[in-house]
N, C-alpha and C positions, 0 to 999 in steps of 0.2 A: 505494499499502500504508500501510496506517493502522501510524504507529511508535507505539509505548507508551514510558511512560515507564520508565528502568529503577527499580526498588525494590528495593531488597537483598531477601533471602528473608527475614532475617532483620528486616524493617518489615515484611512481608506482614503484612495483617487475616486472610489464611486460614492458618489449620494444617491441612498433611497428613500424610495421607490424609483427604480429607473429603470430603461430599457437596456438587455445587456445580451447582445450576440454570442451566440458560442458556434465553436467550427469544429465538429467531429469528423475525423478523419476516419477510413475503416475499408478492408478490402473490400472486393465485388459482395452481393453477398445477398441472397432474395431476403435474409431475416433481418437485416442491418438497420432499414429506416422505422421497422417498424418496433422493434429490439431500441431503438435510442430513442423514441418517442413516446416509450412506456414508460424509461428513466424520466427522461424531462417533465412528462404528466403527474408521474409520483411527486417530483420538488417543487412545478410550476404550473399547479389541477389547472389556472387559467391559461396555460399558451394553446393556442390557434393550429392544431394540426395541419392546418391548410397554408398556413405561413413559411412551412418547412420548406428549404430551399435543398436541392439536391445538383449536385453535379459530377460527372466521373471524367479521370483522367487520361488524358489525349489516348493512353494504350488499354483505358476502360477495366483496367485492373482493380483500381481504387475508386471511391467516391468521397466527396464529403458532404455533410450535409450541414446546412445556416439553418441555426434556432434561434431568434431573438426573445428571450422571456421578458419577462415583466421581475427583475430581481426587487426583493423584499427585505434581505439581509445579507451581510458578509458568511455567516453561518449555511444560507440557503445554499448559496453557489459555491462553498466549499465540499456541503455534503453533495452536492450534482456534479460536479468536477471529481469527487471522489471514486461515484459508481461510474459516471461514462472511462473512466481512465481504470478500471479495474472490470467493464466490460470483454467478454474475451472476440468478440468483431470488432472491436475499435482499438484503433491503433495511436492514436492520438488526438487531444482536444486541445483548443486556443480559446 
């Protein structure tokens, strides 16, 4: 599991609540988008699934998903990043 440095909320560069884009990369797999969506909805129940953007790499070996959530706290973002990074279909989260 990836550990994130503890940054006091008062020093955060993000003001809450705010729209926060997440870029998720994974290997081309038929279940990637649905699996990522389930994790996103778990942490941001108001996320609109229709707003998920998908792009395939030039070779179509990988896919990137962009999901812009309404972030309400640092704890929410940390939990979301941790779960996405631990998912077996996800290669990287930015």
